[in-house]
LOTILUM-909000 format. One line per field, with one value per residue: residue number from 1; residue in one letter; x, y, z of N, C-alpha, C, CB in turn. Coordinates in nm, 3 decimals. Each point is the difference from the previous one (the first is absolute). Last residue first. Glycine has a CB too. Example, Ala and Ser with C-alpha at 12.3 -4.5 7.8 and 13.67 -1.06 7.14 Angstrom:
BEGIN
resi 2,1
resn S,A
nu 1.285,-0.089
nv -0.225,-0.509
nw 0.708,0.208
cau 0.082,-0.089
cav 0.119,0.119
caw 0.006,0.000
cu -0.077,0.090
cv 0.109,0.120
cw 0.073,0.000
cbu 0.118,-0.189
cbv -0.063,-0.117
cbw -0.215,0.125
This chain:
BEGIN
resi 114,113,112,111,110,109,108,107,106,105,104,103,102,101,100,99,98,97,96,95,94,93,92,91,90,89,88,87,86,85,84,83,82,81,80,79,78,77,76,75,74,73,72,71,70,69,68,67,66,65,64,63,62,61,60,59,58,57,56,55,54,53,52,51,50,49,48,47,46,45,44,43,42,41,40,39,38,37,36,35,34,33,32,31,30,29,28,27,26,25,24,23,22,21,20,19,18,17,16,15,14,13,12,11,10,9,8,7,6,5,4,3,2,1
resn L,P,R,F,I,F,P,Y,R,Y,S,H,D,P,D,T,V,S,S,L,I,A,F,V,P,M,I,F,Q,V,L,G,L,L,A,V,F,P,L,G,I,L,L,A,A,P,I,I,L,L,V,S,Y,L,W,M,N,F,H,F,N,L,A,E,K,A,N,E,K,S,V,P,D,D,S,L,L,L,I,G,F,P,V,G,A,S,L,V,L,Q,S,L,F,I,S,G,H,S,A,I,S,L,L,K,R,K,D,S,D,F,T,T,E,M
nu 2.531,0.478,0.006,0.394,-0.112,0.126,-0.442,-0.485,-0.451,-0.566,-0.332,-0.434,-0.537,0.206,0.272,-0.192,-0.057,0.325,0.344,-0.222,0.011,0.320,0.107,-0.141,0.250,0.465,0.059,0.036,0.305,0.135,-0.057,0.156,0.241,0.168,0.054,0.177,0.333,0.092,0.119,0.267,0.371,-0.178,-0.087,-0.427,-0.182,0.287,-0.316,-0.497,-0.039,-0.052,-0.374,-0.179,0.036,-0.184,-0.353,-0.020,0.000,-0.324,-0.269,0.068,-0.107,-0.439,-0.163,0.087,-0.251,-0.296,0.073,0.028,-0.381,-0.222,0.138,-0.181,-0.257,-0.039,0.379,0.116,0.472,0.053,-0.339,0.292,0.443,-0.109,-0.197,0.354,0.323,-0.193,-0.026,0.373,0.123,0.043,-0.549,-0.239,0.266,0.056,-0.368,-0.052,0.125,-0.440,-0.253,-0.017,-0.046,-0.224,-0.104,0.063,-0.144,-0.399,-0.039,0.106,-0.060,0.093,-0.331,0.114,-0.111,-0.138
nv 1.131,0.037,0.112,0.333,0.373,-0.121,0.008,-0.052,-0.278,0.305,-0.530,0.009,0.162,0.484,0.157,0.483,-0.080,-0.245,0.158,0.405,-0.211,-0.164,0.452,0.194,-0.322,0.163,0.490,0.039,-0.437,0.115,0.442,-0.119,-0.377,0.380,0.251,-0.366,-0.083,0.535,0.004,-0.395,0.347,0.239,-0.312,0.095,-0.172,-0.320,-0.008,0.022,-0.304,-0.409,0.237,0.143,-0.388,-0.167,0.339,-0.004,-0.447,0.042,0.313,-0.222,-0.442,0.261,0.156,-0.495,-0.100,0.368,-0.052,-0.384,0.170,0.261,-0.281,-0.234,0.296,-0.126,0.507,-0.027,-0.152,0.286,0.333,0.026,-0.010,0.452,0.352,-0.255,0.106,0.351,-0.078,-0.271,0.499,0.197,0.147,0.039,0.020,-0.440,-0.020,0.022,-0.459,-0.075,0.346,-0.055,-0.418,0.180,0.437,-0.361,-0.439,0.293,0.100,-0.486,-0.326,-0.575,-0.382,-0.567,-0.432,-0.554
nw 1.002,-0.116,-0.503,-0.032,-0.484,-0.503,-0.090,0.283,-0.366,0.149,-0.029,-0.415,0.135,0.089,-0.455,0.154,0.490,0.104,-0.407,0.219,0.460,-0.119,-0.300,0.422,0.241,-0.343,0.103,0.580,0.112,-0.434,0.137,0.405,-0.204,-0.245,0.351,0.271,-0.358,-0.101,0.498,-0.016,-0.087,0.380,0.261,0.104,-0.444,0.102,0.481,-0.140,-0.429,0.316,0.146,-0.439,-0.202,0.371,0.006,-0.480,0.158,0.403,-0.317,-0.380,0.292,0.234,-0.516,-0.057,0.416,-0.076,-0.452,0.181,0.293,-0.395,-0.307,0.359,0.400,0.447,0.251,0.466,-0.087,-0.486,0.153,0.460,-0.238,-0.270,0.481,0.395,-0.288,0.153,0.509,0.002,-0.416,-0.436,-0.038,-0.402,-0.434,0.081,-0.011,-0.493,-0.016,0.450,-0.097,-0.399,0.160,0.335,-0.349,-0.233,0.342,0.149,-0.447,-0.099,0.391,-0.293,-0.225,0.209,-0.422,0.317
cau -0.151,-0.005,-0.116,-0.034,0.009,0.109,0.128,0.098,0.164,0.080,0.096,0.156,-0.045,-0.032,0.022,-0.010,-0.078,-0.164,0.025,-0.023,-0.103,-0.055,0.004,-0.098,-0.148,-0.067,-0.068,-0.153,-0.098,0.014,-0.071,-0.108,-0.091,-0.076,-0.082,-0.104,-0.086,-0.092,-0.119,-0.121,0.019,0.000,0.128,0.066,-0.023,0.060,0.162,0.027,0.047,0.131,0.107,0.022,0.092,0.124,0.048,0.056,0.139,0.090,0.034,0.066,0.169,0.117,0.012,0.087,0.122,-0.006,-0.013,0.175,0.100,0.006,0.076,0.111,-0.007,0.014,-0.054,-0.155,-0.061,0.047,-0.092,-0.159,-0.041,-0.012,-0.156,-0.097,-0.007,-0.001,-0.138,-0.026,0.000,0.102,0.117,-0.073,-0.022,0.071,0.042,0.014,0.155,0.105,0.047,0.056,0.077,0.060,0.027,0.113,0.154,0.059,0.037,0.065,-0.038,0.034,0.055,-0.060,0.124,-0.101
cav -0.063,-0.101,-0.050,-0.137,0.018,0.019,-0.072,0.117,-0.084,0.088,0.083,-0.066,-0.135,-0.050,-0.158,-0.019,0.066,-0.044,-0.128,0.033,0.019,-0.117,-0.106,0.056,-0.058,-0.127,-0.041,0.078,-0.041,-0.108,-0.013,0.093,-0.092,-0.067,0.099,0.019,-0.135,-0.053,0.087,-0.116,-0.047,0.081,0.006,0.070,0.109,0.064,0.027,0.123,0.130,-0.005,-0.043,0.100,0.077,-0.057,-0.010,0.119,0.033,-0.056,0.067,0.140,-0.021,-0.047,0.121,0.064,-0.048,0.001,0.111,0.010,-0.052,0.067,0.115,-0.067,0.017,-0.181,-0.025,-0.024,-0.116,-0.126,-0.058,-0.033,-0.159,-0.170,0.018,-0.034,-0.070,-0.023,0.048,-0.154,-0.115,-0.098,-0.044,0.035,0.147,0.029,0.019,0.136,0.082,-0.059,-0.032,0.107,-0.023,-0.126,0.044,0.148,-0.047,-0.047,0.113,0.069,0.171,0.073,0.123,0.142,0.145,0.129
caw -0.024,0.114,0.037,0.044,0.149,0.094,-0.011,0.000,0.092,-0.085,0.095,0.021,0.006,0.162,-0.013,-0.141,-0.077,0.103,-0.072,-0.163,-0.005,0.050,-0.113,-0.068,0.007,-0.025,-0.177,-0.057,0.087,-0.040,-0.094,0.026,0.062,-0.070,-0.075,0.082,-0.001,-0.115,0.021,-0.001,-0.115,-0.089,-0.059,0.135,-0.001,-0.091,-0.012,0.098,-0.079,-0.060,0.092,0.093,-0.078,-0.011,0.130,0.026,-0.132,0.086,0.125,-0.054,-0.050,0.141,0.052,-0.098,0.036,0.125,-0.026,-0.049,0.109,0.122,-0.068,-0.036,-0.153,-0.033,-0.127,-0.022,0.117,-0.037,-0.107,0.021,0.040,-0.102,-0.117,0.050,-0.031,-0.179,0.014,0.014,0.109,-0.002,0.069,0.110,0.025,0.009,0.125,0.065,-0.086,0.004,0.147,-0.012,-0.075,0.099,0.090,-0.051,-0.030,0.129,0.027,-0.081,-0.013,0.151,-0.070,0.080,-0.021,-0.012
cu -0.064,-0.177,0.011,-0.124,-0.006,0.026,0.106,0.137,0.108,0.161,0.109,0.018,0.189,-0.028,-0.029,0.010,-0.051,-0.066,-0.134,-0.022,-0.090,-0.135,-0.070,-0.027,-0.079,-0.105,-0.058,-0.073,-0.156,-0.150,-0.087,-0.102,-0.109,-0.105,-0.054,-0.072,-0.144,-0.076,-0.093,-0.111,-0.121,0.012,0.006,0.109,0.057,-0.119,0.075,0.139,0.047,0.067,0.119,0.112,0.058,0.093,0.166,0.058,0.011,0.100,0.146,0.034,0.045,0.078,0.051,0.005,0.108,0.152,0.074,0.068,0.130,0.169,0.010,0.096,0.152,0.027,-0.029,-0.081,-0.148,-0.081,0.041,-0.098,-0.116,-0.018,0.020,-0.117,-0.154,0.002,-0.065,-0.162,-0.085,0.060,0.123,0.170,-0.042,0.067,0.158,0.052,-0.055,0.147,0.108,0.061,0.123,0.160,0.081,0.040,0.086,0.136,0.112,0.076,0.129,-0.026,-0.021,0.060,-0.097,0.085
cv -0.086,-0.057,-0.114,-0.024,-0.190,-0.007,0.028,-0.077,0.164,-0.097,0.057,0.104,-0.047,-0.130,-0.046,-0.161,-0.011,0.046,-0.089,-0.163,-0.002,0.052,-0.121,-0.066,0.078,-0.046,-0.150,-0.076,0.086,-0.014,-0.090,-0.018,0.065,-0.073,-0.102,0.051,0.028,-0.140,0.010,0.119,-0.077,-0.076,0.097,0.056,0.119,0.092,0.056,0.003,0.098,0.071,-0.046,0.003,0.162,0.066,-0.035,0.055,0.135,0.050,-0.028,0.091,0.126,-0.017,0.000,0.143,0.099,-0.031,0.071,0.129,-0.009,-0.043,0.131,0.116,-0.047,0.035,-0.166,-0.050,0.040,-0.096,-0.130,-0.035,-0.037,-0.123,-0.164,-0.001,-0.115,-0.159,-0.088,0.012,-0.113,-0.097,-0.065,0.072,0.058,0.141,0.041,0.042,0.156,0.056,-0.042,0.070,0.167,0.032,-0.068,0.102,0.095,-0.078,-0.021,0.166,0.029,0.126,0.061,0.142,0.071,0.119
cw -0.098,0.067,0.102,0.061,0.057,0.178,0.077,-0.064,-0.032,0.076,-0.075,0.135,0.013,-0.009,0.145,-0.019,-0.096,-0.088,0.090,-0.029,-0.128,-0.032,0.085,-0.133,-0.088,0.049,-0.009,-0.149,-0.036,0.121,-0.040,-0.154,0.079,0.057,-0.070,-0.065,0.076,0.002,-0.138,-0.036,-0.035,-0.178,-0.105,-0.021,0.093,-0.024,-0.115,-0.004,0.102,-0.085,-0.037,0.080,0.045,-0.068,0.013,0.166,-0.008,-0.089,0.073,0.123,-0.012,-0.063,0.155,0.069,-0.065,-0.001,0.192,-0.019,-0.079,0.073,0.057,-0.075,-0.022,-0.165,-0.058,-0.132,0.004,0.144,-0.038,-0.105,0.073,0.123,-0.090,-0.087,0.078,-0.010,-0.182,-0.063,-0.039,0.119,-0.032,0.067,0.122,0.007,0.006,0.161,0.029,-0.038,0.058,0.147,0.030,-0.088,0.141,0.168,0.000,-0.028,0.149,0.056,-0.062,-0.073,0.091,-0.084,0.071,-0.003
cbu -0.011,0.269,-0.077,0.215,-0.156,-0.002,-0.060,-0.111,-0.002,-0.194,-0.046,0.124,-0.309,-0.100,0.196,0.109,0.076,0.014,0.326,0.181,0.093,0.170,0.243,0.055,0.012,0.167,0.202,0.119,0.219,0.319,0.141,0.176,0.182,0.171,0.122,0.083,0.234,0.160,0.146,0.078,0.238,0.105,0.034,-0.079,-0.160,0.177,-0.008,-0.194,-0.168,-0.056,-0.156,-0.204,-0.130,-0.099,-0.254,-0.164,-0.039,-0.106,-0.254,-0.143,-0.012,-0.084,-0.181,-0.066,-0.095,-0.260,-0.256,-0.042,-0.173,-0.317,-0.062,-0.139,-0.194,-0.214,0.128,0.024,0.225,0.278,-0.047,0.037,0.214,0.215,0.002,0.108,0.284,0.161,0.065,0.179,0.033,0.034,-0.157,-0.272,-0.042,-0.058,-0.191,-0.184,0.081,-0.179,-0.164,-0.159,-0.216,-0.259,-0.181,-0.173,-0.062,-0.241,-0.254,-0.182,-0.160,0.201,-0.027,0.010,0.151,-0.194
cbv 0.174,0.147,0.075,-0.022,0.311,0.120,-0.018,0.148,-0.388,0.315,-0.142,-0.078,-0.013,0.200,-0.001,0.247,0.075,0.029,0.020,0.251,0.086,-0.098,0.082,0.198,-0.074,-0.036,0.151,0.271,-0.056,-0.066,0.101,0.193,-0.155,0.005,0.223,0.007,-0.159,0.133,0.139,-0.224,0.007,0.170,-0.223,-0.141,-0.134,-0.178,-0.176,-0.015,-0.027,-0.153,-0.039,0.002,-0.154,-0.177,-0.075,0.028,-0.187,-0.205,-0.009,-0.003,-0.204,-0.107,0.064,-0.147,-0.248,-0.062,-0.051,-0.194,-0.145,-0.014,-0.108,-0.245,0.219,-0.166,0.237,0.172,-0.029,0.098,0.214,0.144,-0.023,0.074,0.360,0.065,0.108,0.235,0.314,-0.082,0.163,0.163,0.004,-0.229,-0.015,-0.201,-0.165,0.005,-0.197,-0.148,-0.031,0.005,-0.202,-0.244,0.109,0.049,-0.160,-0.018,0.111,-0.159,0.075,-0.145,-0.003,-0.137,0.014,-0.102
cbw 0.086,0.065,-0.215,0.025,0.007,-0.214,-0.191,0.237,-0.106,-0.038,0.189,-0.297,-0.176,0.088,-0.198,-0.060,0.079,0.255,-0.066,-0.073,0.184,0.187,-0.148,0.120,0.234,-0.029,-0.131,0.097,0.190,-0.113,-0.023,0.185,0.007,-0.119,-0.014,0.170,0.011,-0.121,0.185,0.215,0.030,0.229,0.057,0.132,-0.092,-0.090,0.130,0.160,-0.192,0.042,0.108,-0.005,-0.174,0.021,0.053,-0.219,-0.170,0.126,0.021,-0.227,-0.141,0.168,-0.174,-0.234,0.021,0.073,-0.258,-0.127,0.150,0.023,-0.177,-0.018,-0.041,0.204,-0.030,0.158,0.174,-0.157,-0.087,0.161,0.008,-0.238,-0.076,0.185,-0.080,-0.088,0.200,0.251,0.179,-0.162,0.101,0.026,-0.201,-0.054,0.070,-0.172,-0.261,-0.023,-0.015,-0.218,-0.179,0.063,-0.134,-0.321,-0.126,0.107,-0.136,-0.164,0.223,0.162,-0.215,0.273,-0.256,0.131
């Protein structure tokens, strides 16, 4: 038996998952996709929430790894690049979630611990 899911709800949850990175750099921004992962029964929304959490973890990891080089001034271009990536990639994910709500967006070049 195939279950159908509400496309508008799927879009909204996927957008909330990927857009939560714009809330802050703190743990609060990861709470939105984590809540969606726990509470949603839609498999695509869950995949989008997992992918958003993986993106959050990667951005935190890269930020921590760049603290020492940035303090030495050799990492400042990398910090600027990381900030640019942190803004552009979720926008692509949101646009992908809106245009194709039946498939989850996969961020390129990230580790996926979840």
